[in-house]
mmCIF file as gemmi writes it, N, C-alpha and C atoms, coordinates in Angstrom:
data_model
loop_
_atom_site.group_PDB
_atom_site.id
_atom_site.type_symbol
_atom_site.label_atom_id
_atom_site.label_alt_id
_atom_site.label_comp_id
_atom_site.label_asym_id
_atom_site.label_entity_id
_atom_site.label_seq_id
_atom_site.pdbx_PDB_ins_code
_atom_site.Cartn_x
_atom_site.Cartn_y
_atom_site.Cartn_z
_atom_site.occupancy
_atom_site.B_iso_or_equiv
_atom_site.pdbx_formal_charge
_atom_site.auth_seq_id
_atom_site.auth_asym_id
_atom_site.pdbx_PDB_model_num
ATOM 1 N N . MET Axp A 1 ? -37.752 87.563 171.841 1 0 ? 1 A 1
ATOM 2 C CA . MET Axp A 1 ? -37.705 86.848 170.568 1 0 ? 1 A 1
ATOM 3 C C . MET Axp A 1 ? -36.735 85.683 170.707 1 0 ? 1 A 1
ATOM 4 N N . ILE Axp A 2 ? -37.136 84.536 170.216 1 0 ? 2 A 1
ATOM 5 C CA . ILE Axp A 2 ? -36.345 83.303 170.247 1 0 ? 2 A 1
ATOM 6 C C . ILE Axp A 2 ? -35.883 82.986 168.822 1 0 ? 2 A 1
ATOM 7 N N . ILE Axp A 3 ? -34.635 82.547 168.702 1 0 ? 3 A 1
ATOM 8 C CA . ILE Axp A 3 ? -34.098 82.071 167.427 1 0 ? 3 A 1
ATOM 9 C C . ILE Axp A 3 ? -33.81 80.58 167.565 1 0 ? 3 A 1
ATOM 10 N N . TYR Axp A 4 ? -34.442 79.804 166.712 1 0 ? 4 A 1
ATOM 11 C CA . TYR Axp A 4 ? -34.184 78.367 166.629 1 0 ? 4 A 1
ATOM 12 C C . TYR Axp A 4 ? -33.209 78.186 165.483 1 0 ? 4 A 1
ATOM 13 N N . ASN Axp A 5 ? -32.008 77.76 165.802 1 0 ? 5 A 1
ATOM 14 C CA . ASN Axp A 5 ? -30.896 77.674 164.861 1 0 ? 5 A 1
ATOM 15 C C . ASN Axp A 5 ? -30.612 76.205 164.565 1 0 ? 5 A 1
ATOM 16 N N . VAL Axp A 6 ? -30.758 75.792 163.304 1 0 ? 6 A 1
ATOM 17 C CA . VAL Axp A 6 ? -30.509 74.406 162.902 1 0 ? 6 A 1
ATOM 18 C C . VAL Axp A 6 ? -29.333 74.401 161.927 1 0 ? 6 A 1
ATOM 19 N N . THR Axp A 7 ? -28.274 73.698 162.284 1 0 ? 7 A 1
ATOM 20 C CA . THR Axp A 7 ? -27.086 73.602 161.449 1 0 ? 7 A 1
ATOM 21 C C . THR Axp A 7 ? -27.039 72.208 160.834 1 0 ? 7 A 1
ATOM 22 N N . VAL Axp A 8 ? -26.865 72.161 159.517 1 0 ? 8 A 1
ATOM 23 C CA . VAL Axp A 8 ? -26.865 70.888 158.79 1 0 ? 8 A 1
ATOM 24 C C . VAL Axp A 8 ? -25.645 70.83 157.879 1 0 ? 8 A 1
ATOM 25 N N . LYS Axp A 9 ? -24.867 69.768 158.012 1 0 ? 9 A 1
ATOM 26 C CA . LYS Axp A 9 ? -23.777 69.493 157.084 1 0 ? 9 A 1
ATOM 27 C C . LYS Axp A 9 ? -24.269 68.39 156.162 1 0 ? 9 A 1
ATOM 28 N N . ILE Axp A 10 ? -24.376 68.708 154.876 1 0 ? 10 A 1
ATOM 29 C CA . ILE Axp A 10 ? -24.981 67.795 153.905 1 0 ? 10 A 1
ATOM 30 C C . ILE Axp A 10 ? -23.921 67.3 152.927 1 0 ? 10 A 1
ATOM 31 N N . ASP Axp A 11 ? -23.97 66.022 152.589 1 0 ? 11 A 1
ATOM 32 C CA . ASP Axp A 11 ? -23.006 65.425 151.664 1 0 ? 11 A 1
ATOM 33 C C . ASP Axp A 11 ? -22.931 66.211 150.363 1 0 ? 11 A 1
ATOM 34 N N . SER Axp A 12 ? -21.745 66.268 149.81 1 0 ? 12 A 1
ATOM 35 C CA . SER Axp A 12 ? -21.529 67.039 148.581 1 0 ? 12 A 1
ATOM 36 C C . SER Axp A 12 ? -22.332 66.514 147.401 1 0 ? 12 A 1
ATOM 37 N N . ASP Axp A 13 ? -22.69 65.236 147.412 1 0 ? 13 A 1
ATOM 38 C CA . ASP Axp A 13 ? -23.482 64.695 146.302 1 0 ? 13 A 1
ATOM 39 C C . ASP Axp A 13 ? -24.988 64.918 146.481 1 0 ? 13 A 1
ATOM 40 N N . ALA Axp A 14 ? -25.402 65.473 147.621 1 0 ? 14 A 1
ATOM 41 C CA . ALA Axp A 14 ? -26.833 65.645 147.889 1 0 ? 14 A 1
ATOM 42 C C . ALA Axp A 14 ? -27.242 67.091 148.13 1 0 ? 14 A 1
ATOM 43 N N . TRP Axp A 15 ? -26.293 68.005 148.251 1 0 ? 15 A 1
ATOM 44 C CA . TRP Axp A 15 ? -26.631 69.349 148.715 1 0 ? 15 A 1
ATOM 45 C C . TRP Axp A 15 ? -27.573 70.106 147.782 1 0 ? 15 A 1
ATOM 46 N N . GLN Axp A 16 ? -27.438 69.948 146.474 1 0 ? 16 A 1
ATOM 47 C CA . GLN Axp A 16 ? -28.293 70.716 145.563 1 0 ? 16 A 1
ATOM 48 C C . GLN Axp A 16 ? -29.756 70.314 145.698 1 0 ? 16 A 1
ATOM 49 N N . GLU Axp A 17 ? -30.018 69.01 145.699 1 0 ? 17 A 1
ATOM 50 C CA . GLU Axp A 17 ? -31.392 68.538 145.84 1 0 ? 17 A 1
ATOM 51 C C . GLU Axp A 17 ? -31.921 68.861 147.235 1 0 ? 17 A 1
ATOM 52 N N . TRP Axp A 18 ? -31.069 68.706 148.267 1 0 ? 18 A 1
ATOM 53 C CA . TRP Axp A 18 ? -31.447 69.014 149.638 1 0 ? 18 A 1
ATOM 54 C C . TRP Axp A 18 ? -31.842 70.485 149.774 1 0 ? 18 A 1
ATOM 55 N N . LEU Axp A 19 ? -31.019 71.371 149.24 1 0 ? 19 A 1
ATOM 56 C CA . LEU Axp A 19 ? -31.294 72.805 149.356 1 0 ? 19 A 1
ATOM 57 C C . LEU Axp A 19 ? -32.608 73.178 148.67 1 0 ? 19 A 1
ATOM 58 N N . LYS Axp A 20 ? -32.858 72.615 147.516 1 0 ? 20 A 1
ATOM 59 C CA . LYS Axp A 20 ? -34.126 72.86 146.81 1 0 ? 20 A 1
ATOM 60 C C . LYS Axp A 20 ? -35.298 72.379 147.668 1 0 ? 20 A 1
ATOM 61 N N . TRP Axp A 21 ? -35.192 71.172 148.225 1 0 ? 21 A 1
ATOM 62 C CA . TRP Axp A 21 ? -36.253 70.619 149.063 1 0 ? 21 A 1
ATOM 63 C C . TRP Axp A 21 ? -36.461 71.458 150.332 1 0 ? 21 A 1
ATOM 64 N N . ILE Axp A 22 ? -35.357 71.862 150.952 1 0 ? 22 A 1
ATOM 65 C CA . ILE Axp A 22 ? -35.442 72.695 152.161 1 0 ? 22 A 1
ATOM 66 C C . ILE Axp A 22 ? -36.173 73.995 151.854 1 0 ? 22 A 1
ATOM 67 N N . LYS Axp A 23 ? -35.795 74.67 150.771 1 0 ? 23 A 1
ATOM 68 C CA . LYS Axp A 23 ? -36.398 75.958 150.425 1 0 ? 23 A 1
ATOM 69 C C . LYS Axp A 23 ? -37.857 75.842 149.992 1 0 ? 23 A 1
ATOM 70 N N . GLU Axp A 24 ? -38.161 74.812 149.222 1 0 ? 24 A 1
ATOM 71 C CA . GLU Axp A 24 ? -39.497 74.71 148.621 1 0 ? 24 A 1
ATOM 72 C C . GLU Axp A 24 ? -40.503 73.925 149.456 1 0 ? 24 A 1
ATOM 73 N N . ILE Axp A 25 ? -40.02 73.003 150.285 1 0 ? 25 A 1
ATOM 74 C CA . ILE Axp A 25 ? -40.931 72.128 151.02 1 0 ? 25 A 1
ATOM 75 C C . ILE Axp A 25 ? -40.776 72.281 152.547 1 0 ? 25 A 1
ATOM 76 N N . HIS Axp A 26 ? -39.592 71.979 153.043 1 0 ? 26 A 1
ATOM 77 C CA . HIS Axp A 26 ? -39.421 71.867 154.498 1 0 ? 26 A 1
ATOM 78 C C . HIS Axp A 26 ? -39.631 73.187 155.239 1 0 ? 26 A 1
ATOM 79 N N . VAL Axp A 27 ? -38.921 74.216 154.856 1 0 ? 27 A 1
ATOM 80 C CA . VAL Axp A 27 ? -39.07 75.496 155.557 1 0 ? 27 A 1
ATOM 81 C C . VAL Axp A 27 ? -40.498 76.032 155.442 1 0 ? 27 A 1
ATOM 82 N N . PRO Axp A 28 ? -41.118 76.001 154.269 1 0 ? 28 A 1
ATOM 83 C CA . PRO Axp A 28 ? -42.537 76.416 154.222 1 0 ? 28 A 1
ATOM 84 C C . PRO Axp A 28 ? -43.436 75.58 155.142 1 0 ? 28 A 1
ATOM 85 N N . ASP Axp A 29 ? -43.156 74.278 155.268 1 0 ? 29 A 1
ATOM 86 C CA . ASP Axp A 29 ? -43.935 73.445 156.182 1 0 ? 29 A 1
ATOM 87 C C . ASP Axp A 29 ? -43.742 73.882 157.642 1 0 ? 29 A 1
ATOM 88 N N . VAL Axp A 30 ? -42.517 74.221 158 1 0 ? 30 A 1
ATOM 89 C CA . VAL Axp A 30 ? -42.25 74.696 159.365 1 0 ? 30 A 1
ATOM 90 C C . VAL Axp A 30 ? -42.977 76.021 159.607 1 0 ? 30 A 1
ATOM 91 N N . ILE Axp A 31 ? -42.883 76.937 158.684 1 0 ? 31 A 1
ATOM 92 C CA . ILE Axp A 31 ? -43.552 78.239 158.829 1 0 ? 31 A 1
ATOM 93 C C . ILE Axp A 31 ? -45.071 78.067 158.865 1 0 ? 31 A 1
ATOM 94 N N . ALA Axp A 32 ? -45.596 77.096 158.139 1 0 ? 32 A 1
ATOM 95 C CA . ALA Axp A 32 ? -47.039 76.852 158.107 1 0 ? 32 A 1
ATOM 96 C C . ALA Axp A 32 ? -47.593 76.398 159.459 1 0 ? 32 A 1
ATOM 97 N N . THR Axp A 33 ? -46.731 75.974 160.374 1 0 ? 33 A 1
ATOM 98 C CA . THR Axp A 33 ? -47.198 75.612 161.713 1 0 ? 33 A 1
ATOM 99 C C . THR Axp A 33 ? -47.667 76.835 162.492 1 0 ? 33 A 1
ATOM 100 N N . LYS Axp A 34 ? -47.314 78.014 162.004 1 0 ? 34 A 1
ATOM 101 C CA . LYS Axp A 34 ? -47.67 79.301 162.629 1 0 ? 34 A 1
ATOM 102 C C . LYS Axp A 34 ? -47.005 79.515 163.992 1 0 ? 34 A 1
ATOM 103 N N . GLN Axp A 35 ? -45.952 78.781 164.263 1 0 ? 35 A 1
ATOM 104 C CA . GLN Axp A 35 ? -45.208 78.964 165.508 1 0 ? 35 A 1
ATOM 105 C C . GLN Axp A 35 ? -43.997 79.865 165.314 1 0 ? 35 A 1
ATOM 106 N N . PHE Axp A 36 ? -43.624 80.114 164.063 1 0 ? 36 A 1
ATOM 107 C CA . PHE Axp A 36 ? -42.483 80.97 163.733 1 0 ? 36 A 1
ATOM 108 C C . PHE Axp A 36 ? -42.959 82.099 162.831 1 0 ? 36 A 1
ATOM 109 N N . ILE Axp A 37 ? -42.306 83.245 162.957 1 0 ? 37 A 1
ATOM 110 C CA . ILE Axp A 37 ? -42.733 84.392 162.147 1 0 ? 37 A 1
ATOM 111 C C . ILE Axp A 37 ? -41.875 84.601 160.902 1 0 ? 37 A 1
ATOM 112 N N . SER Axp A 38 ? -40.678 84.016 160.88 1 0 ? 38 A 1
ATOM 113 C CA . SER Axp A 38 ? -39.828 84.144 159.694 1 0 ? 38 A 1
ATOM 114 C C . SER Axp A 38 ? -38.698 83.13 159.761 1 0 ? 38 A 1
ATOM 115 N N . SER Axp A 39 ? -37.984 83.025 158.642 1 0 ? 39 A 1
ATOM 116 C CA . SER Axp A 39 ? -36.833 82.121 158.575 1 0 ? 39 A 1
ATOM 117 C C . SER Axp A 39 ? -35.796 82.695 157.614 1 0 ? 39 A 1
ATOM 118 N N . GLN Axp A 40 ? -34.578 82.238 157.777 1 0 ? 40 A 1
ATOM 119 C CA . GLN Axp A 40 ? -33.485 82.566 156.861 1 0 ? 40 A 1
ATOM 120 C C . GLN Axp A 40 ? -32.6 81.345 156.731 1 0 ? 40 A 1
ATOM 121 N N . ILE Axp A 41 ? -32.013 81.203 155.549 1 0 ? 41 A 1
ATOM 122 C CA . ILE Axp A 41 ? -31.085 80.102 155.294 1 0 ? 41 A 1
ATOM 123 C C . ILE Axp A 41 ? -29.732 80.715 154.956 1 0 ? 41 A 1
ATOM 124 N N . PHE Axp A 42 ? -28.691 80.2 155.578 1 0 ? 42 A 1
ATOM 125 C CA . PHE Axp A 42 ? -27.327 80.67 155.369 1 0 ? 42 A 1
ATOM 126 C C . PHE Axp A 42 ? -26.443 79.5 154.957 1 0 ? 42 A 1
ATOM 127 N N . ARG Axp A 43 ? -25.406 79.796 154.182 1 0 ? 43 A 1
ATOM 128 C CA . ARG Axp A 43 ? -24.387 78.791 153.868 1 0 ? 43 A 1
ATOM 129 C C . ARG Axp A 43 ? -23.093 79.224 154.53 1 0 ? 43 A 1
ATOM 130 N N . LEU Axp A 44 ? -22.472 78.315 155.236 1 0 ? 44 A 1
ATOM 131 C CA . LEU Axp A 44 ? -21.193 78.584 155.885 1 0 ? 44 A 1
ATOM 132 C C . LEU Axp A 44 ? -20.123 78.735 154.815 1 0 ? 44 A 1
ATOM 133 N N . LEU Axp A 45 ? -19.371 79.814 154.871 1 0 ? 45 A 1
ATOM 134 C CA . LEU Axp A 45 ? -18.394 80.103 153.82 1 0 ? 45 A 1
ATOM 135 C C . LEU Axp A 45 ? -16.977 79.665 154.158 1 0 ? 45 A 1
ATOM 136 N N . ASP Axp A 46 ? -16.609 79.628 155.408 1 0 ? 46 A 1
ATOM 137 C CA . ASP Axp A 46 ? -15.219 79.339 155.761 1 0 ? 46 A 1
ATOM 138 C C . ASP Axp A 46 ? -14.946 77.85 155.902 1 0 ? 46 A 1
ATOM 139 N N . GLN Axp A 47 ? -15.163 77.13 154.794 1 0 ? 47 A 1
ATOM 140 C CA . GLN Axp A 47 ? -14.92 75.689 154.736 1 0 ? 47 A 1
ATOM 141 C C . GLN Axp A 47 ? -14.044 75.392 153.524 1 0 ? 47 A 1
ATOM 142 N N . PRO Axp A 48 ? -13.272 74.315 153.586 1 0 ? 48 A 1
ATOM 143 C CA . PRO Axp A 48 ? -12.552 73.907 152.378 1 0 ? 48 A 1
ATOM 144 C C . PRO Axp A 48 ? -13.537 73.6 151.251 1 0 ? 48 A 1
ATOM 145 N N . GLU Axp A 49 ? -13.204 73.981 150.053 1 0 ? 49 A 1
ATOM 146 C CA . GLU Axp A 49 ? -14.101 73.811 148.905 1 0 ? 49 A 1
ATOM 147 C C . GLU Axp A 49 ? -14.483 72.351 148.673 1 0 ? 49 A 1
ATOM 148 N N . GLU Axp A 50 ? -13.565 71.422 148.962 1 0 ? 50 A 1
ATOM 149 C CA . GLU Axp A 50 ? -13.843 70.008 148.724 1 0 ? 50 A 1
ATOM 150 C C . GLU Axp A 50 ? -14.666 69.372 149.854 1 0 ? 50 A 1
ATOM 151 N N . ASP Axp A 51 ? -14.898 70.104 150.923 1 0 ? 51 A 1
ATOM 152 C CA . ASP Axp A 51 ? -15.655 69.586 152.061 1 0 ? 51 A 1
ATOM 153 C C . ASP Axp A 51 ? -17.155 69.596 151.764 1 0 ? 51 A 1
ATOM 154 N N . ASP Axp A 52 ? -17.916 68.792 152.504 1 0 ? 52 A 1
ATOM 155 C CA . ASP Axp A 52 ? -19.373 68.845 152.392 1 0 ? 52 A 1
ATOM 156 C C . ASP Axp A 52 ? -19.84 70.234 152.802 1 0 ? 52 A 1
ATOM 157 N N . ARG Axp A 53 ? -20.983 70.636 152.286 1 0 ? 53 A 1
ATOM 158 C CA . ARG Axp A 53 ? -21.502 71.975 152.574 1 0 ? 53 A 1
ATOM 159 C C . ARG Axp A 53 ? -22.248 72.005 153.902 1 0 ? 53 A 1
ATOM 160 N N . THR Axp A 54 ? -22.137 73.144 154.57 1 0 ? 54 A 1
ATOM 161 C CA . THR Axp A 54 ? -22.845 73.347 155.821 1 0 ? 54 A 1
ATOM 162 C C . THR Axp A 54 ? -23.79 74.529 155.673 1 0 ? 54 A 1
ATOM 163 N N . TYR Axp A 55 ? -25.022 74.311 156.111 1 0 ? 55 A 1
ATOM 164 C CA . TYR Axp A 55 ? -26.064 75.341 156.057 1 0 ? 55 A 1
ATOM 165 C C . TYR Axp A 55 ? -26.617 75.565 157.455 1 0 ? 55 A 1
ATOM 166 N N . VAL Axp A 56 ? -27.072 76.793 157.681 1 0 ? 56 A 1
ATOM 167 C CA . VAL Axp A 56 ? -27.723 77.153 158.934 1 0 ? 56 A 1
ATOM 168 C C . VAL Axp A 56 ? -29.092 77.707 158.581 1 0 ? 56 A 1
ATOM 169 N N . ILE Axp A 57 ? -30.112 77.167 159.214 1 0 ? 57 A 1
ATOM 170 C CA . ILE Axp A 57 ? -31.472 77.67 159.036 1 0 ? 57 A 1
ATOM 171 C C . ILE Axp A 57 ? -31.884 78.279 160.371 1 0 ? 57 A 1
ATOM 172 N N . GLN Axp A 58 ? -32.298 79.543 160.32 1 0 ? 58 A 1
ATOM 173 C CA . GLN Axp A 58 ? -32.745 80.21 161.529 1 0 ? 58 A 1
ATOM 174 C C . GLN Axp A 58 ? -34.228 80.542 161.413 1 0 ? 58 A 1
ATOM 175 N N . TYR Axp A 59 ? -34.945 80.173 162.455 1 0 ? 59 A 1
ATOM 176 C CA . TYR Axp A 59 ? -36.374 80.457 162.545 1 0 ? 59 A 1
ATOM 177 C C . TYR Axp A 59 ? -36.597 81.418 163.707 1 0 ? 59 A 1
ATOM 178 N N . ARG Axp A 60 ? -37.369 82.475 163.472 1 0 ? 60 A 1
ATOM 179 C CA . ARG Axp A 60 ? -37.697 83.429 164.531 1 0 ? 60 A 1
ATOM 180 C C . ARG Axp A 60 ? -39.046 83.086 165.14 1 0 ? 60 A 1
ATOM 181 N N . CYS Axp A 61 ? -39.06 83.098 166.462 1 0 ? 61 A 1
ATOM 182 C CA . CYS Axp A 61 ? -40.256 82.715 167.21 1 0 ? 61 A 1
ATOM 183 C C . CYS Axp A 61 ? -40.533 83.784 168.261 1 0 ? 61 A 1
ATOM 184 N N . GLU Axp A 62 ? -41.796 84.112 168.454 1 0 ? 62 A 1
ATOM 185 C CA . GLU Axp A 62 ? -42.153 85.183 169.385 1 0 ? 62 A 1
ATOM 186 C C . GLU Axp A 62 ? -41.973 84.81 170.851 1 0 ? 62 A 1
ATOM 187 N N . SER Axp A 63 ? -42.052 83.52 171.195 1 0 ? 63 A 1
ATOM 188 C CA . SER Axp A 63 ? -41.97 83.153 172.611 1 0 ? 63 A 1
ATOM 189 C C . SER Axp A 63 ? -41.468 81.723 172.787 1 0 ? 63 A 1
ATOM 190 N N . ARG Axp A 64 ? -41.003 81.455 173.974 1 0 ? 64 A 1
ATOM 191 C CA . ARG Axp A 64 ? -40.565 80.1 174.321 1 0 ? 64 A 1
ATOM 192 C C . ARG Axp A 64 ? -41.755 79.141 174.293 1 0 ? 64 A 1
ATOM 193 N N . GLU Axp A 65 ? -42.927 79.61 174.66 1 0 ? 65 A 1
ATOM 194 C CA . GLU Axp A 65 ? -44.123 78.776 174.66 1 0 ? 65 A 1
ATOM 195 C C . GLU Axp A 65 ? -44.459 78.305 173.244 1 0 ? 65 A 1
ATOM 196 N N . LYS Axp A 66 ? -44.359 79.207 172.266 1 0 ? 66 A 1
ATOM 197 C CA . LYS Axp A 66 ? -44.63 78.82 170.875 1 0 ? 66 A 1
ATOM 198 C C . LYS Axp A 66 ? -43.588 77.812 170.394 1 0 ? 66 A 1
ATOM 199 N N . PHE Axp A 67 ? -42.337 78.038 170.765 1 0 ? 67 A 1
ATOM 200 C CA . PHE Axp A 67 ? -41.286 77.105 170.381 1 0 ? 67 A 1
ATOM 201 C C . PHE Axp A 67 ? -41.557 75.723 170.99 1 0 ? 67 A 1
ATOM 202 N N . ASP Axp A 68 ? -41.863 75.689 172.276 1 0 ? 68 A 1
ATOM 203 C CA . ASP Axp A 68 ? -42.138 74.414 172.941 1 0 ? 68 A 1
ATOM 204 C C . ASP Axp A 68 ? -43.336 73.712 172.303 1 0 ? 68 A 1
ATOM 205 N N . PHE Axp A 69 ? -44.349 74.469 171.918 1 0 ? 69 A 1
ATOM 206 C CA . PHE Axp A 69 ? -45.514 73.893 171.245 1 0 ? 69 A 1
ATOM 207 C C . PHE Axp A 69 ? -45.098 73.265 169.916 1 0 ? 69 A 1
ATOM 208 N N . TYR Axp A 70 ? -44.232 73.959 169.184 1 0 ? 70 A 1
ATOM 209 C CA . TYR Axp A 70 ? -43.712 73.421 167.917 1 0 ? 70 A 1
ATOM 210 C C . TYR Axp A 70 ? -42.969 72.103 168.164 1 0 ? 70 A 1
ATOM 211 N N . ILE Axp A 71 ? -42.067 72.091 169.124 1 0 ? 71 A 1
ATOM 212 C CA . ILE Axp A 71 ? -41.253 70.906 169.416 1 0 ? 71 A 1
ATOM 213 C C . ILE Axp A 71 ? -42.133 69.713 169.797 1 0 ? 71 A 1
ATOM 214 N N . GLU Axp A 72 ? -43.15 69.961 170.577 1 0 ? 72 A 1
ATOM 215 C CA . GLU Axp A 72 ? -44.016 68.874 171.038 1 0 ? 72 A 1
ATOM 216 C C . GLU Axp A 72 ? -44.994 68.392 169.976 1 0 ? 72 A 1
ATOM 217 N N . ASN Axp A 73 ? -45.489 69.298 169.133 1 0 ? 73 A 1
ATOM 218 C CA . ASN Axp A 73 ? -46.604 68.953 168.254 1 0 ? 73 A 1
ATOM 219 C C . ASN Axp A 73 ? -46.269 68.826 166.765 1 0 ? 73 A 1
ATOM 220 N N . PHE Axp A 74 ? -45.205 69.451 166.318 1 0 ? 74 A 1
ATOM 221 C CA . PHE Axp A 74 ? -44.895 69.45 164.89 1 0 ? 74 A 1
ATOM 222 C C . PHE Axp A 74 ? -43.517 68.876 164.556 1 0 ? 74 A 1
ATOM 223 N N . ALA Axp A 75 ? -42.541 69.129 165.401 1 0 ? 75 A 1
ATOM 224 C CA . ALA Axp A 75 ? -41.155 68.759 165.09 1 0 ? 75 A 1
ATOM 225 C C . ALA Axp A 75 ? -40.951 67.274 164.822 1 0 ? 75 A 1
ATOM 226 N N . PRO Axp A 76 ? -41.552 66.373 165.595 1 0 ? 76 A 1
ATOM 227 C CA . PRO Axp A 76 ? -41.277 64.952 165.337 1 0 ? 76 A 1
ATOM 228 C C . PRO Axp A 76 ? -41.593 64.513 163.905 1 0 ? 76 A 1
ATOM 229 N N . VAL Axp A 77 ? -42.716 64.917 163.362 1 0 ? 77 A 1
ATOM 230 C CA . VAL Axp A 77 ? -43.095 64.526 162.002 1 0 ? 77 A 1
ATOM 231 C C . VAL Axp A 77 ? -42.18 65.187 160.974 1 0 ? 77 A 1
ATOM 232 N N . LEU Axp A 78 ? -41.9 66.472 161.155 1 0 ? 78 A 1
ATOM 233 C CA . LEU Axp A 78 ? -41.05 67.18 160.195 1 0 ? 78 A 1
ATOM 234 C C . LEU Axp A 78 ? -39.62 66.651 160.215 1 0 ? 78 A 1
ATOM 235 N N . ARG Axp A 79 ? -39.119 66.34 161.379 1 0 ? 79 A 1
ATOM 236 C CA . ARG Axp A 79 ? -37.768 65.754 161.471 1 0 ? 79 A 1
ATOM 237 C C . ARG Axp A 79 ? -37.722 64.383 160.81 1 0 ? 79 A 1
ATOM 238 N N . GLU Axp A 80 ? -38.752 63.592 161.037 1 0 ? 80 A 1
ATOM 239 C CA . GLU Axp A 80 ? -38.812 62.251 160.437 1 0 ? 80 A 1
ATOM 240 C C . GLU Axp A 80 ? -38.805 62.335 158.915 1 0 ? 80 A 1
ATOM 241 N N . GLN Axp A 81 ? -39.535 63.286 158.356 1 0 ? 81 A 1
ATOM 242 C CA . GLN Axp A 81 ? -39.544 63.461 156.899 1 0 ? 81 A 1
ATOM 243 C C . GLN Axp A 81 ? -38.135 63.765 156.395 1 0 ? 81 A 1
ATOM 244 N N . HIS Axp A 82 ? -37.447 64.67 157.077 1 0 ? 82 A 1
ATOM 245 C CA . HIS Axp A 82 ? -36.081 65.035 156.69 1 0 ? 82 A 1
ATOM 246 C C . HIS Axp A 82 ? -35.138 63.845 156.847 1 0 ? 82 A 1
ATOM 247 N N . ASP Axp A 83 ? -35.212 63.202 158.007 1 0 ? 83 A 1
ATOM 248 C CA . ASP Axp A 83 ? -34.292 62.102 158.296 1 0 ? 83 A 1
ATOM 249 C C . ASP Axp A 83 ? -34.475 60.937 157.333 1 0 ? 83 A 1
ATOM 250 N N . ARG Axp A 84 ? -35.708 60.622 156.998 1 0 ? 84 A 1
ATOM 251 C CA . ARG Axp A 84 ? -35.989 59.528 156.072 1 0 ? 84 A 1
ATOM 252 C C . ARG Axp A 84 ? -35.472 59.866 154.671 1 0 ? 84 A 1
ATOM 253 N N . ARG Axp A 85 ? -35.674 61.091 154.257 1 0 ? 85 A 1
ATOM 254 C CA . ARG Axp A 85 ? -35.29 61.51 152.909 1 0 ? 85 A 1
ATOM 255 C C . ARG Axp A 85 ? -33.767 61.57 152.724 1 0 ? 85 A 1
ATOM 256 N N . TYR Axp A 86 ? -33.049 61.989 153.764 1 0 ? 86 A 1
ATOM 257 C CA . TYR Axp A 86 ? -31.599 62.204 153.64 1 0 ? 86 A 1
ATOM 258 C C . TYR Axp A 86 ? -30.776 61.334 154.597 1 0 ? 86 A 1
ATOM 259 N N . LYS Axp A 87 ? -31.316 60.199 154.96 1 0 ? 87 A 1
ATOM 260 C CA . LYS Axp A 87 ? -30.638 59.289 155.882 1 0 ? 87 A 1
ATOM 261 C C . LYS Axp A 87 ? -29.218 58.975 155.397 1 0 ? 87 A 1
ATOM 262 N N . GLY Axp A 88 ? -28.259 59.133 156.3 1 0 ? 88 A 1
ATOM 263 C CA . GLY Axp A 88 ? -26.871 58.834 155.991 1 0 ? 88 A 1
ATOM 264 C C . GLY Axp A 88 ? -26.159 59.891 155.171 1 0 ? 88 A 1
ATOM 265 N N . LYS Axp A 89 ? -26.838 60.984 154.845 1 0 ? 89 A 1
ATOM 266 C CA . LYS Axp A 89 ? -26.238 62.018 153.997 1 0 ? 89 A 1
ATOM 267 C C . LYS Axp A 89 ? -26.037 63.336 154.73 1 0 ? 89 A 1
ATOM 268 N N . PHE Axp A 90 ? -26.322 63.376 156.031 1 0 ? 90 A 1
ATOM 269 C CA . PHE Axp A 90 ? -26.194 64.636 156.759 1 0 ? 90 A 1
ATOM 270 C C . PHE Axp A 90 ? -25.888 64.386 158.231 1 0 ? 90 A 1
ATOM 271 N N . VAL Axp A 91 ? -25.378 65.405 158.861 1 0 ? 91 A 1
ATOM 272 C CA . VAL Axp A 91 ? -25.31 65.502 160.315 1 0 ? 91 A 1
ATOM 273 C C . VAL Axp A 91 ? -25.878 66.868 160.669 1 0 ? 91 A 1
ATOM 274 N N . SER Axp A 92 ? -26.53 66.943 161.824 1 0 ? 92 A 1
ATOM 275 C CA . SER Axp A 92 ? -27.126 68.224 162.2 1 0 ? 92 A 1
ATOM 276 C C . SER Axp A 92 ? -27.147 68.392 163.706 1 0 ? 92 A 1
ATOM 277 N N . PHE Axp A 93 ? -27.292 69.632 164.112 1 0 ? 93 A 1
ATOM 278 C CA . PHE Axp A 93 ? -27.529 69.939 165.51 1 0 ? 93 A 1
ATOM 279 C C . PHE Axp A 93 ? -28.305 71.249 165.556 1 0 ? 93 A 1
ATOM 280 N N . SER Axp A 94 ? -28.983 71.455 166.653 1 0 ? 94 A 1
ATOM 281 C CA . SER Axp A 94 ? -29.768 72.681 166.792 1 0 ? 94 A 1
ATOM 282 C C . SER Axp A 94 ? -29.425 73.384 168.088 1 0 ? 94 A 1
ATOM 283 N N . THR Axp A 95 ? -29.64 74.693 168.097 1 0 ? 95 A 1
ATOM 284 C CA . THR Axp A 95 ? -29.451 75.51 169.295 1 0 ? 95 A 1
ATOM 285 C C . THR Axp A 95 ? -30.625 76.464 169.393 1 0 ? 95 A 1
ATOM 286 N N . LEU Axp A 96 ? -30.895 76.876 170.59 1 0 ? 96 A 1
ATOM 287 C CA . LEU Axp A 96 ? -31.963 77.825 170.849 1 0 ? 96 A 1
ATOM 288 C C . LEU Axp A 96 ? -31.345 79.064 171.466 1 0 ? 96 A 1
ATOM 289 N N . MET Axp A 97 ? -31.653 80.222 170.904 1 0 ? 97 A 1
ATOM 290 C CA . MET Axp A 97 ? -31.054 81.466 171.37 1 0 ? 97 A 1
ATOM 291 C C . MET Axp A 97 ? -32.141 82.494 171.637 1 0 ? 97 A 1
ATOM 292 N N . GLU Axp A 98 ? -31.839 83.414 172.509 1 0 ? 98 A 1
ATOM 293 C CA . GLU Axp A 98 ? -32.745 84.512 172.81 1 0 ? 98 A 1
ATOM 294 C C . GLU Axp A 98 ? -32.089 85.817 172.391 1 0 ? 98 A 1
ATOM 295 N N . ILE Axp A 99 ? -32.825 86.658 171.694 1 0 ? 99 A 1
ATOM 296 C CA . ILE Axp A 99 ? -32.319 87.978 171.336 1 0 ? 99 A 1
ATOM 297 C C . ILE Axp A 99 ? -32.352 88.84 172.586 1 0 ? 99 A 1
ATOM 298 N N . VAL Axp A 100 ? -31.227 89.469 172.882 1 0 ? 100 A 1
ATOM 299 C CA . VAL Axp A 100 ? -31.132 90.327 174.078 1 0 ? 100 A 1
ATOM 300 C C . VAL Axp A 100 ? -30.891 91.773 173.693 1 0 ? 100 A 1
């Protein structure tokens, strides 16, 4: 099992709208690719209250092949939608992990 972990720090003035969009639009679009079997969204708690919010989205994938197919065929469009919508309001990075 592969975990695709996406960490996003979103500006404090945009996080509410971003979180709604992520939950209602973006994550369902990612799951609709049929390359992932589930997802979870987490909020990082150990941050100063006045700091921008940080969220982690984890997607579970059955194989590296399915993940690679997602990256090659679906990720560019989905990332572009996110980047265009929240340009200048976030920083993000992703990691790929294997359950052992």
